[in-house]
N, C-alpha and C positions, 0 to 999 in steps of 0.2 A: 494460426491463429484463427478461432471462430467466435462468433458472437451467438448466442442463445438468449431468446426472448420467450419467456413464459408467462402464466399468470399465477400470481399467489392468490392468498386466500380472500384476499380484499379486494380482488378484481383488478388491481394496477399492475401494468405489466413490469415484470423485474428484468433488468438489463444486467446481462452478464458477458464477461470478456474472460475468455482462458486461453492460456498458451501452455503448452508442452515444452519439454526439455529444448534446449537450443539458447542461441546468443538473444540477449536481451539488455537495452540500454535505459536508463532512466526514462529517457524521452518516450520509449515504447510504453512503458505503465503509465506515464502521463497522459500519453495519446488515448489509452483506453479508458481512464477516468473520464477525460473531457467527453469521448463518445458515449460512455454509458449514463453521464448525467445530461448529455444533451438529448439522449435517445428518451431517457424518463421524461424530461421536460417536453419534448416533442408529443409524447403518448399522452401525457395528463395535463399540460398545459399549466403545470406548477412550475414557476419561476424559482431559479437556486440563487443563493447569496453568492455574490462574487469574491466577497473576502474568504467565505467560509471554502468555496472551490479553490481558492489560492492555497489555503491550508491544506486540502485535500492532496493537490498536486505537489506540495512539498513534502506532505508524508510518503507520498508514492515515490518520488525522487529518493529520498532518505533510506526508505527500505530497500530499494534497489541498490543504490549506490552502495549501502552496506553490506548486502549480499555478495556483490563483487569483490570490494575490498577485503572483507573479513569472514566471508562465508563459502569462498571457494566458488563463486559464480551462481547466477539465476538458473535455477533448474524449471523455474514455472511460475506462472502468477494467475491470480483470478482477480478479477475486479465485478463488484455486485452493487447494485442501487436497491436497496429495500428501504421502505417506508422514508425517513427524512434523511438518511445517511448513506455513505458511499463505504464501502468495504472493500479494503485493498489488501490482497495476500500475496506474498513473496517468499518462495520458497530456495532454499540454497543447499549446499552439499557439507556444511558443518554442523555438528552436533552442540556446538558452543553456545552457549545462551549471550545475548547481548548484554553489553555492561555500558555504564555512561563511565567516560574516561575522566580521569583528574584533568583539569583545565590547564593545571600546569605541570611541566616536565620537572625531571629530577633535579635541574638547576633553578626552578622557581619561573622560569621562562613560560610565558604563554604558549600552549599547544596549537598547532594549526587546525588539528582534527578534534574528534572526539565529541561533538554535539550533535551528530544525527539521531542517536537514540533518545537523549532527552528531548528533542525536539518532537520527536513521533509520540512520545509518552506524553507530553505537554498538550499537542495539538488533538489527539484521538481522544473519544469518550470511553474506548474500551481497547485494549492492546492484547494479545493472546500468543504466546509462542508454543508450538506442537511440534513433538517428534515425528518424523515420518516413519514408516514402517520400513523404509529401504535404506534408512539412514539420511540424515540431514535435518533439517527443521524448517517451520513453516510459521511465518509471522503474519498475522493477520491485525489491521487497525482498522477502526470504525471511526469516521469523522463525518458528523453532521453537515450537510449541505444545502438542506430546505427548510 
């Protein structure tokens, strides 16, 4: 994993973390989100909203967990802080689009899973799913934190 610090048009540094293929856990992506937000705050003195950061960490966890459970594993991730938001992208091996599962199973009982995608969509300002040229997909969610 490497972290890049560059300057965008407004002169404020962008904070990015990129990871290539390999094992990845939700904690790895959450850590990258924390480091990127802390890097931006340290560079600009701009405080972040603690509740909003918690939302971004939950989105990072859900994207990563969904890639592991439903996407054949994480093939990479990026975390960028741009403007007032953190952008989390997680790639996996599956071409299948994410879906919100019915909260009830065939017998009408409450399911134990199926809440991750709705959480990502509800907490994010923008969510995009892109096909990857080599197969699989990349899901990018933007969560305001500043």
